C-alpha positions as CSV (number, residue, x, y, z in Angstrom):
1,M,27.4,-168.0,142.2
2,G,30.0,-167.8,139.8
3,D,27.8,-169.7,137.1
4,A,25.1,-167.1,137.5
5,T,27.3,-164.3,137.0
6,S,29.1,-165.9,134.4
7,Q,25.7,-166.7,132.5
8,E,24.4,-163.1,133.2
9,D,27.4,-161.6,131.4
10,A,26.8,-164.2,128.7
11,R,23.4,-162.8,128.4
12,E,24.2,-159.3,128.4
13,H,26.8,-159.9,125.6
14,L,24.6,-162.2,123.5
15,L,21.7,-159.1,123.7
16,S,24.1,-156.8,122.9
17,A,25.3,-158.7,120.1
18,L,21.8,-159.5,118.8
19,T,20.8,-155.5,119.0
20,V,23.9,-154.8,116.6
21,D,22.8,-157.6,114.5
22,Q,19.3,-156.3,114.4
23,Q,20.8,-152.5,113.4
24,L,22.7,-154.1,111.0
25,L,20.0,-156.2,109.5
26,F,18.0,-152.9,109.2
27,S,20.3,-151.0,107.7
28,E,21.0,-153.7,105.0
29,S,17.3,-153.9,104.3
30,R,17.1,-150.3,103.9
31,R,20.0,-150.6,101.5
32,V,18.1,-153.2,99.6
33,A,15.0,-151.5,99.7
34,H,16.6,-148.3,98.3
35,S,18.3,-150.3,95.7
36,F,14.6,-151.7,94.3
37,A,12.8,-148.2,94.7
38,R,15.7,-146.8,92.6
39,Q,15.5,-149.4,90.0
40,H,11.4,-149.0,89.7
41,A,11.4,-145.1,90.0
42,L,9.8,-145.4,93.3
43,S,10.3,-142.4,96.0
44,E,10.8,-143.5,99.4
45,R,7.6,-142.7,100.4
46,E,6.1,-144.5,97.6
47,F,8.3,-147.6,98.5
48,D,7.0,-147.2,101.9
49,A,3.0,-147.3,100.9
50,L,3.9,-150.1,98.6
51,M,5.1,-152.3,101.8
52,V,2.4,-151.4,103.9
53,V,-0.2,-152.5,101.0
54,M,1.7,-155.8,100.6
55,I,1.9,-156.4,104.4
56,A,-1.6,-155.7,104.9
57,E,-2.6,-158.0,101.9
58,I,0.0,-160.8,103.0
59,G,-1.7,-160.4,106.6
60,G,-5.3,-160.9,104.7
61,E,-6.3,-157.4,105.7
62,A,-7.5,-154.8,103.5
63,I,-6.1,-151.1,103.6
64,T,-7.9,-147.9,103.2
65,P,-6.4,-144.7,101.8
66,T,-7.1,-143.2,105.3
67,A,-5.2,-145.8,107.2
68,L,-2.5,-145.8,104.7
69,A,-2.0,-141.9,105.1
70,R,-2.1,-142.8,108.8
71,R,0.5,-145.6,108.4
72,I,3.2,-143.7,106.3
73,R,2.4,-140.1,108.1
74,L,1.6,-138.5,105.0
75,S,-1.7,-135.8,104.6
76,P,-4.5,-137.4,102.6
77,P,-3.6,-135.2,99.8
78,A,-0.2,-136.2,99.5
79,T,-1.5,-140.1,100.0
80,T,-3.8,-139.9,97.0
81,N,-0.6,-138.5,95.1
82,V,1.3,-141.4,96.0
83,I,-1.4,-143.9,95.7
84,N,-2.1,-142.4,92.1
85,K,1.6,-143.1,91.3
86,L,1.4,-146.7,92.4
87,V,-1.7,-147.1,90.6
88,A,-0.5,-145.3,87.3
89,A,2.6,-147.8,87.6
90,G,0.3,-150.9,88.2
91,H,2.0,-151.8,91.7
92,V,-1.4,-151.2,93.9
93,I,-5.1,-151.6,92.6
94,R,-8.1,-149.7,93.9
95,Q,-11.0,-151.9,95.0
96,R,-14.3,-151.0,95.6
97,E,-15.6,-152.9,98.6
98,G,-18.9,-154.8,98.5
99,G,-22.3,-152.3,97.7
100,D,-20.6,-149.4,99.4
101,L,-19.0,-147.8,96.4
102,R,-17.4,-145.0,98.6
103,R,-15.7,-147.4,100.5
104,V,-12.1,-148.2,98.6
105,T,-9.1,-150.7,99.6
106,L,-5.8,-151.0,98.2
107,R,-4.6,-154.2,96.9
108,Y,-1.1,-155.4,96.1
109,G,-0.9,-155.1,91.9
110,A,0.3,-158.0,89.7
111,R,3.1,-155.5,88.4
112,A,4.5,-155.2,92.0
113,R,4.5,-158.8,92.5
114,E,6.2,-159.4,89.2
115,V,8.9,-156.8,89.8
116,A,9.3,-157.7,93.2
117,E,9.7,-161.7,92.4
118,D,12.3,-161.0,90.0
119,F,14.1,-158.5,92.3
120,F,14.0,-160.5,95.3
121,A,14.3,-164.0,94.1
122,P,18.1,-164.4,94.3
123,L,17.9,-162.8,97.9
124,S,15.1,-165.4,98.6
125,R,17.0,-168.2,97.5
126,M,20.1,-167.1,99.6
127,A,18.0,-166.8,102.9
128,D,16.3,-170.2,102.1
129,A,19.9,-171.8,101.9
130,H,20.9,-170.1,105.1
131,A,17.8,-171.3,106.7
132,Q,18.8,-174.8,106.3
133,D,21.5,-174.4,109.0
134,F,18.9,-174.5,111.5
135,S,16.8,-176.8,112.8
136,L,12.9,-176.3,113.0
137,E,13.2,-175.6,116.7
138,E,15.8,-172.9,115.8
139,L,13.3,-171.3,113.3
140,Q,10.6,-171.5,115.3
141,T,12.5,-169.4,118.2
142,V,14.0,-166.8,115.6
143,H,10.6,-166.5,114.5
144,R,9.0,-166.1,117.7
145,Y,12.0,-163.5,118.6
146,L,11.7,-161.5,115.5
147,S,8.0,-161.1,115.6
148,G,8.0,-159.9,119.0
149,M,10.7,-157.0,117.8
150,A,8.6,-156.3,115.0
151,T,5.4,-155.8,117.6
152,L,7.5,-153.7,119.8
153,M,9.2,-151.7,117.0
154,G,5.5,-151.0,116.1
155,A,4.5,-149.9,119.4
156,Q,7.3,-147.6,119.5
157,A,6.6,-146.2,116.1
158,D,2.9,-145.6,117.2
159,R,3.9,-143.8,120.2
160,G,5.9,-141.4,118.0
161,E,3.3,-140.6,116.0
């Protein structure tokens, strides 16, 4: 019973430490995002919209202006304003889908890729070096944990809408 209690205590302690680590990671991620946005004259909403478009594209999905509006919680006219600014800056491209000229999707633009690669390259190199400290199995476990947490966070955000 003593071993079970000490393992439960160790698990609780580790879960608490993971929570603090996640909060710190989120906070530092926001600081990096704000720095990027400031350097490229993007508002917080514009940056959020750009991230949604980028993540959708990485996931192999096309995102419509309507879906973007829901995701960033803006009215359609305000979302159009954000999209117009991102298109004008070359960060986002409006693309007509197939034969239906009314259907527009948003794509991550070449300019966004270029400035993101320039800005995030040092962080990417540091992350790659840090990952060398972990075995493949450990990285798979971290990936599974973070992916699950992202899903849970998304579900919580959806409930709050």
